[in-house]
SELOVEX-539101 format. One record per residue: x, y, z of N, C-alpha, C, O in turn; residue number from 1; chain. Coordinates in steps of 0.05 Angstrom, whole numbers, plus 32768, in hexadecimal, padded with zeros to 4 digits. Each point is the difference from the previous one (the first is absolute). Example, Ala and Ser with C-alpha at 12.3 -4.5 7.8 and 13.67 -1.06 7.14 Angstrom:
<n.u->8108&n.v->7F8E&n.w->809C&ca.u->7FEE&ca.v->8018&ca.w->8000&c.u->8012&c.v->8018&c.w->8000&o.u->8015&o.v->8000&o.w->800D&num->1&cadena->A>
<n.u->7FE4&n.v->8015&n.w->7FE5&ca.u->8010&ca.v->8018&ca.w->8001&c.u->7FF1&c.v->8016&c.w->800E&o.u->800A&o.v->8016&o.w->8004&num->2&cadena->A>
END
This chain:
<n.u->7F6F&n.v->8056&n.w->808F&ca.u->800E&ca.v->7FE7&ca.w->7FFD&c.u->800A&c.v->7FF8&c.w->801C&o.u->800A&o.v->8010&o.w->800F&num->1&cadena->A>
<n.u->7FF3&n.v->7FD6&n.w->7FF7&ca.u->8007&ca.v->7FF7&ca.w->801B&c.u->801F&c.v->7FFE&c.w->8003&o.u->800F&o.v->7FFF&o.w->7FED&num->2&cadena->A>
<n.u->7FF9&n.v->8002&n.w->802C&ca.u->801D&ca.v->7FFE&ca.w->8006&c.u->800B&c.v->7FE5&c.w->7FF8&o.u->8017&o.v->7FFF&o.w->7FF8&num->3&cadena->A>
<n.u->7FD9&n.v->7FEC&n.w->8009&ca.u->800A&ca.v->7FE6&ca.w->7FF8&c.u->8006&c.v->7FFF&c.w->7FE2&o.u->8013&o.v->7FF4&o.w->7FF7&num->4&cadena->A>
<n.u->7FDC&n.v->8019&n.w->7FF9&ca.u->8005&ca.v->8001&ca.w->7FE3&c.u->8019&c.v->8011&c.w->7FFA&o.u->800F&o.v->7FF8&o.w->7FEE&num->5&cadena->A>
<n.u->7FF4&n.v->801E&n.w->8020&ca.u->8018&ca.v->8010&ca.w->7FFC&c.u->8019&c.v->7FF0&c.w->8007&o.u->8014&o.v->8002&o.w->7FF3&num->6&cadena->A>
<n.u->7FEB&n.v->7FEF&n.w->8023&ca.u->8017&ca.v->7FF0&ca.w->8008&c.u->8005&c.v->7FEA&c.w->7FEB&o.u->8017&o.v->7FFB&o.w->7FFA&num->7&cadena->A>
<n.u->7FD4&n.v->7FF9&n.w->7FFC&ca.u->8004&ca.v->7FEC&ca.w->7FEB&c.u->800C&c.v->800C&c.w->7FE7&o.u->8012&o.v->7FF3&o.w->7FF4&num->8&cadena->A>
<n.u->7FE6&n.v->8025&n.w->8005&ca.u->800C&ca.v->800D&ca.w->7FE9&c.u->801E&c.v->8006&c.w->8005&o.u->8011&o.v->7FFD&o.w->7FEE&num->9&cadena->A>
<n.u->7FF5&n.v->800C&n.w->802A&ca.u->801B&ca.v->8005&ca.w->8007&c.u->8012&c.v->7FE8&c.w->7FFF&o.u->8016&o.v->8001&o.w->7FF6&num->10&cadena->A>
<n.u->7FE0&n.v->7FE9&n.w->8014&ca.u->800F&ca.v->7FE7&ca.w->7FFE&c.u->8003&c.v->7FF7&c.w->7FE3&o.u->8015&o.v->7FF4&o.w->7FF8&num->11&cadena->A>
<n.u->7FD7&n.v->8011&n.w->7FF8&ca.u->8002&ca.v->7FF9&ca.w->7FE4&c.u->8015&c.v->8011&c.w->7FF1&o.u->800B&o.v->7FF7&o.w->7FEC&num->12&cadena->A>
<n.u->7FFA&n.v->8021&n.w->801E&ca.u->8014&ca.v->8010&ca.w->7FF4&c.u->801C&c.v->7FF3&c.w->8002&o.u->8010&o.v->8001&o.w->7FED&num->13&cadena->A>
<n.u->7FF5&n.v->7FF3&n.w->8029&ca.u->801A&ca.v->7FF2&ca.w->8003&c.u->8003&c.v->7FEB&c.w->7FEB&o.u->8014&o.v->7FFE&o.w->7FF3&num->14&cadena->A>
<n.u->7FD7&n.v->7FF2&n.w->8009&ca.u->8001&ca.v->7FEB&ca.w->7FEC&c.u->8002&c.v->800A&c.w->7FE4&o.u->800F&o.v->7FF6&o.w->7FF0&num->15&cadena->A>
<n.u->7FE2&n.v->801F&n.w->800A&ca.u->8000&ca.v->800B&ca.w->7FE5&c.u->801B&c.v->800D&c.w->7FF9&o.u->8008&o.v->7FFF&o.w->7FEA&num->16&cadena->A>
<n.u->8004&n.v->800D&n.w->802A&ca.u->801A&ca.v->800D&ca.w->7FFB&c.u->8015&c.v->7FEC&c.w->7FF8&o.u->8013&o.v->8007&o.w->7FF2&num->17&cadena->A>
<n.u->7FEA&n.v->7FE0&n.w->8016&ca.u->8013&ca.v->7FEB&ca.w->7FF9&c.u->7FFA&c.v->7FF2&c.w->7FE5&o.u->800E&o.v->7FEE&o.w->7FF9&num->18&cadena->A>
<n.u->7FDD&n.v->801A&n.w->7FFA&ca.u->7FF8&ca.v->7FF3&ca.w->7FE7&c.u->8012&c.v->8005&c.w->7FE8&o.u->7FFC&o.v->7FF4&o.w->7FEB&num->19&cadena->A>
<n.u->8018&n.v->801C&n.w->8018&ca.u->8012&ca.v->8006&ca.w->7FEA&c.u->8018&c.v->7FEF&c.w->8001&o.u->8014&o.v->8007&o.w->7FF3&num->20&cadena->A>
<n.u->7FEB&n.v->7FE3&n.w->801B&ca.u->8018&ca.v->7FEF&ca.w->8003&c.u->800A&c.v->7FF5&c.w->7FE6&o.u->8018&o.v->7FFA&o.w->7FFE&num->21&cadena->A>
<n.u->7FD7&n.v->8003&n.w->7FEE&ca.u->8009&ca.v->7FF5&ca.w->7FE7&c.u->8013&c.v->8013&c.w->7FF1&o.u->800D&o.v->7FF7&o.w->7FED&num->22&cadena->A>
<n.u->7FF3&n.v->8022&n.w->801B&ca.u->8011&ca.v->8014&ca.w->7FF2&c.u->8017&c.v->800A&c.w->8011&o.u->800D&o.v->8013&o.w->7FF9&num->23&cadena->A>
<n.u->7FF8&n.v->7FDF&n.w->801D&ca.u->8016&ca.v->8007&ca.w->8013&c.u->7FFD&c.v->801D&c.w->8009&o.u->8011&o.v->8011&o.w->7FF9&num->24&cadena->A>
<n.u->7FDA&n.v->7FF6&n.w->8016&ca.u->7FFA&ca.v->801B&ca.w->8008&c.u->8013&c.v->800B&c.w->8014&o.u->800D&o.v->7FF1&o.w->8010&num->25&cadena->A>
<n.u->7FF6&n.v->8029&n.w->7FF0&ca.u->800F&ca.v->800E&ca.w->8015&c.u->7FEE&c.v->800A&c.w->8015&o.u->7FE7&o.v->7FFE&o.w->7FFE&num->26&cadena->A>
<n.u->8024&n.v->800D&n.w->8018&ca.u->7FF0&ca.v->800C&ca.w->8015&c.u->7FEF&c.v->8017&c.w->7FF4&o.u->7FE9&o.v->8004&o.w->8008&num->27&cadena->A>
<n.u->8022&n.v->800A&n.w->7FE5&ca.u->7FF1&ca.v->8016&ca.w->7FF3&c.u->7FE8&c.v->7FF6&c.w->7FF1&o.u->7FEA&o.v->800B&o.w->8002&num->28&cadena->A>
<n.u->8019&n.v->7FDF&n.w->7FEF&ca.u->7FE9&ca.v->7FF4&ca.w->7FF2&c.u->7FEA&c.v->7FF8&c.w->8013&o.u->7FE9&o.v->8007&o.w->7FFC&num->29&cadena->A>
<n.u->801E&n.v->7FEB&n.w->8019&ca.u->7FEC&ca.v->7FF7&ca.w->8013&c.u->7FF4&c.v->8018&c.w->800F&o.u->7FE8&o.v->7FFF&o.w->8006&num->30&cadena->A>
<n.u->8028&n.v->8015&n.w->8000&ca.u->7FF6&ca.v->8018&ca.w->800D&c.u->7FEC&c.v->800F&c.w->7FEF&o.u->7FEC&o.v->800A&o.w->800B&num->31&cadena->A>
<n.u->8019&n.v->7FF8&n.w->7FDC&ca.u->7FEE&ca.v->800E&ca.w->7FEE&c.u->7FE5&c.v->7FF1&c.w->7FFD&o.u->7FEB&o.v->800C&o.w->8000&num->32&cadena->A>
<n.u->8017&n.v->7FDA&n.w->7FFE&ca.u->7FE8&ca.v->7FF0&ca.w->7FFE&c.u->7FF0&c.v->8003&c.w->801A&o.u->7FE8&o.v->8003&o.w->8000&num->33&cadena->A>
<n.u->8026&n.v->7FFB&n.w->8017&ca.u->7FF3&ca.v->8002&ca.w->8019&c.u->7FF3&c.v->801C&c.w->8004&o.u->7FEA&o.v->8002&o.w->800B&num->34&cadena->A>
<n.u->8023&n.v->8013&n.w->7FEC&ca.u->7FF5&ca.v->801B&ca.w->8003&c.u->7FE7&c.v->8002&c.w->7FEF&o.u->7FEC&o.v->800C&o.w->8009&num->35&cadena->A>
<n.u->8014&n.v->7FEA&n.w->7FDF&ca.u->7FE8&ca.v->8001&ca.w->7FEF&c.u->7FE9&c.v->7FF1&c.w->800C&o.u->7FE9&o.v->800A&o.w->8000&num->36&cadena->A>
<n.u->801C&n.v->7FDE&n.w->8009&ca.u->7FEA&ca.v->7FF0&ca.w->800C&c.u->7FF7&c.v->800C&c.w->801B&o.u->7FE8&o.v->8001&o.w->8005&num->37&cadena->A>
<n.u->802B&n.v->8009&n.w->800A&ca.u->7FF8&ca.v->800D&ca.w->801A&c.u->7FEF&c.v->8019&c.w->7FFC&o.u->7FED&o.v->8004&o.w->800E&num->38&cadena->A>
<n.u->801A&n.v->800C&n.w->7FDE&ca.u->7FF1&ca.v->8018&ca.w->7FFA&c.u->7FE4&c.v->7FF9&c.w->7FF7&o.u->7FEC&o.v->800C&o.w->8008&num->39&cadena->A>
<n.u->8012&n.v->7FDF&n.w->7FE7&ca.u->7FE6&ca.v->7FF8&ca.w->7FF5&c.u->7FEF&c.v->7FF5&c.w->8017&o.u->7FE8&o.v->8006&o.w->8001&num->40&cadena->A>
<n.u->8023&n.v->7FE9&n.w->8010&ca.u->7FF1&ca.v->7FF4&ca.w->8016&c.u->7FF7&c.v->8016&c.w->8013&o.u->7FE9&o.v->7FFF&o.w->800A&num->41&cadena->A>
<n.u->8027&n.v->8015&n.w->7FFB&ca.u->7FF9&ca.v->8016&ca.w->8012&c.u->7FE9&c.v->8011&c.w->7FF4&o.u->7FEE&o.v->8008&o.w->800E&num->42&cadena->A>
<n.u->8014&n.v->7FFC&n.w->7FD8&ca.u->7FEB&ca.v->8010&ca.w->7FF2&c.u->7FE6&c.v->7FF2&c.w->8001&o.u->7FEB&o.v->800B&o.w->8006&num->43&cadena->A>
<n.u->8015&n.v->7FDB&n.w->7FF4&ca.u->7FE8&ca.v->7FF0&ca.w->8000&c.u->7FF4&c.v->7FFE&c.w->801C&o.u->7FE8&o.v->8001&o.w->8003&num->44&cadena->A>
<n.u->8029&n.v->7FFE&n.w->8011&ca.u->7FF7&ca.v->7FFE&ca.w->801B&c.u->7FF9&c.v->801A&c.w->800D&o.u->7FF6&o.v->8001&o.w->8016&num->45&cadena->A>
<n.u->800E&n.v->8016&n.w->7FDB&ca.u->7FF9&ca.v->801A&ca.w->800B&c.u->8014&c.v->800A&c.w->8014&o.u->7FFA&o.v->8010&o.w->8012&num->46&cadena->A>
<n.u->801F&n.v->7FE7&n.w->7FEC&ca.u->8015&ca.v->8008&ca.w->8013&c.u->8014&c.v->8013&c.w->7FF2&o.u->7FFD&o.v->8006&o.w->7FE8&num->47&cadena->A>
<n.u->8017&n.v->8003&n.w->8027&ca.u->8014&ca.v->8012&ca.w->7FF5&c.u->8011&c.v->7FF2&c.w->7FEB&o.u->800E&o.v->7FEC&o.w->8006&num->48&cadena->A>
<n.u->7FF1&n.v->801E&n.w->7FE1&ca.u->800E&ca.v->7FF3&ca.w->7FEA&c.u->801E&c.v->8002&c.w->8003&o.u->800E&o.v->7FEC&o.w->7FFA&num->49&cadena->A>
<n.u->7FFC&n.v->802A&n.w->800F&ca.u->801D&ca.v->8003&ca.w->8004&c.u->800B&c.v->7FED&c.w->8015&o.u->8015&o.v->7FF4&o.w->7FFD&num->50&cadena->A>
<n.u->7FDC&n.v->8008&n.w->8018&ca.u->8008&ca.v->7FEE&ca.w->8015&c.u->7FFF&c.v->7FE3&c.w->7FF6&o.u->8011&o.v->7FF0&o.w->8006&num->51&cadena->A>
<n.u->7FDA&n.v->800A&n.w->7FEA&ca.u->7FFE&ca.v->7FE5&ca.w->7FF4&c.u->8017&c.v->7FFA&c.w->7FED&o.u->800B&o.v->7FEA&o.w->8000&num->52&cadena->A>
<n.u->7FFD&n.v->802A&n.w->7FF1&ca.u->8016&ca.v->7FFD&ca.w->7FED&c.u->801A&c.v->7FFC&c.w->800F&o.u->8011&o.v->7FEF&o.w->7FF9&num->53&cadena->A>
<n.u->7FF3&n.v->8020&n.w->801D&ca.u->8018&ca.v->7FFD&ca.w->8010&c.u->8002&c.v->7FE5&c.w->800D&o.u->8016&o.v->7FF3&o.w->8000&num->54&cadena->A>
<n.u->7FD4&n.v->8003&n.w->800B&ca.u->8000&ca.v->7FE6&ca.w->800C&c.u->8004&c.v->7FEA&c.w->7FEC&o.u->8010&o.v->7FED&o.w->8004&num->55&cadena->A>
<n.u->7FE3&n.v->8016&n.w->7FE5&ca.u->8004&ca.v->7FEC&ca.w->7FEA&c.u->801C&c.v->8000&c.w->7FF6&o.u->800B&o.v->7FEA&o.w->7FFA&num->56&cadena->A>
<n.u->8002&n.v->802D&n.w->8003&ca.u->801B&ca.v->8002&ca.w->7FF6&c.u->8013&c.v->7FF3&c.w->8014&o.u->8012&o.v->7FF1&o.w->7FF8&num->57&cadena->A>
<n.u->7FEA&n.v->8014&n.w->8021&ca.u->8012&ca.v->7FF4&ca.w->8015&c.u->7FFC&c.v->7FE1&c.w->8000&o.u->8013&o.v->7FF1&o.w->8002&num->58&cadena->A>
<n.u->7FD4&n.v->8007&n.w->7FFC&ca.u->7FFA&ca.v->7FE3&ca.w->8000&c.u->800D&c.v->7FF3&c.w->7FE8&o.u->800C&o.v->7FEA&o.w->8002&num->59&cadena->A>
<n.u->7FF2&n.v->8022&n.w->7FE7&ca.u->800B&ca.v->7FF4&ca.w->7FE8&c.u->801F&c.v->7FFF&c.w->8000&o.u->800C&o.v->7FED&o.w->7FF9&num->60&cadena->A>
<n.u->8000&n.v->8029&n.w->8010&ca.u->801D&ca.v->8001&ca.w->8000&c.u->800C&c.v->7FEE&c.w->8015&o.u->8016&o.v->7FF6&o.w->7FFC&num->61&cadena->A>
<n.u->7FDC&n.v->8006&n.w->801A&ca.u->800B&ca.v->7FF0&ca.w->8016&c.u->7FF7&c.v->7FE3&c.w->8001&o.u->8009&o.v->7FF1&o.w->8011&num->62&cadena->A>
<n.u->7FE5&n.v->8007&n.w->7FDD&ca.u->7FF5&ca.v->7FE5&ca.w->8002&c.u->8015&c.v->7FEB&c.w->7FFD&o.u->7FFE&o.v->7FEB&o.w->800C&num->63&cadena->A>
<n.u->8017&n.v->801A&n.w->7FE4&ca.u->8015&ca.v->7FEB&ca.w->7FFE&c.u->8012&c.v->7FFF&c.w->8018&o.u->800C&o.v->7FEC&o.w->8006&num->64&cadena->A>
<n.u->7FF6&n.v->802B&n.w->8009&ca.u->8010&ca.v->8000&ca.w->8018&c.u->7FF4&c.v->7FF0&c.w->8017&o.u->800E&o.v->7FF7&o.w->8011&num->65&cadena->A>
<n.u->7FD8&n.v->8007&n.w->7FEF&ca.u->7FF2&ca.v->7FF0&ca.w->8014&c.u->7FF8&c.v->7FE4&c.w->7FF5&o.u->7FF0&o.v->7FF2&o.w->800C&num->66&cadena->A>
<n.u->801B&n.v->8007&n.w->7FDD&ca.u->7FFD&ca.v->7FE6&ca.w->7FF3&c.u->7FE4&c.v->7FFA&c.w->7FF8&o.u->7FF8&o.v->7FE8&o.w->8001&num->67&cadena->A>
<n.u->7FF8&n.v->802C&n.w->7FF8&ca.u->7FE5&ca.v->7FFB&ca.w->7FF6&c.u->8000&c.v->7FFD&c.w->7FE1&o.u->7FEE&o.v->7FF3&o.w->7FF5&num->68&cadena->A>
<n.u->8025&n.v->8018&n.w->7FFE&ca.u->8001&ca.v->7FFE&ca.w->7FE3&c.u->801D&c.v->7FFC&c.w->7FF7&o.u->800C&o.v->8011&o.w->7FF2&num->69&cadena->A>
<n.u->8000&n.v->7FD9&n.w->8017&ca.u->801C&ca.v->7FFB&ca.w->7FF9&c.u->8002&c.v->7FFB&c.w->7FE2&o.u->7FEF&o.v->7FF4&o.w->7FF4&num->70&cadena->A>
<n.u->8027&n.v->8016&n.w->8000&ca.u->8004&ca.v->7FFC&ca.w->7FE4&c.u->8005&c.v->7FE2&c.w->7FFA&o.u->800B&o.v->7FF1&o.w->8011&num->71&cadena->A>
<n.u->7FEC&n.v->8006&n.w->7FD8&ca.u->8004&ca.v->7FE4&ca.w->7FF9&c.u->801D&c.v->7FFD&c.w->7FF8&o.u->800C&o.v->8011&o.w->7FF4&num->72&cadena->A>
<n.u->7FFF&n.v->7FD8&n.w->8013&ca.u->801B&ca.v->7FFA&ca.w->7FFA&c.u->8002&c.v->7FEE&c.w->7FE7&o.u->7FF2&o.v->7FEB&o.w->7FFF&num->73&cadena->A>
<n.u->801E&n.v->801C&n.w->7FEE&ca.u->8004&ca.v->7FF0&ca.w->7FE8&c.u->801C&c.v->7FF6&c.w->8000&o.u->8013&o.v->8011&o.w->8001&num->74&cadena->A>
<n.u->7FF1&n.v->7FD6&n.w->7FFD&ca.u->801B&ca.v->7FF4&ca.w->8000&c.u->8007&c.v->7FF6&c.w->7FE5&o.u->8016&o.v->7FF6&o.w->7FFC&num->75&cadena->A>
END
């Protein structure tokens, strides 16, 4: 798998981790989703699954802190 595809999958993890906005997710929710997707992407790409899960978990948990997946505001 090319490095560009792995990078695209990694960026997709950020977006996917924020997809739980309709249920008001916590950092834990986004981290678990990110870990699952990161592990899967690493496995498919033939890379270290534990490292992929760790990167995905960090990306998911921190995506709202860098304003990539801000929670929706309901007034």
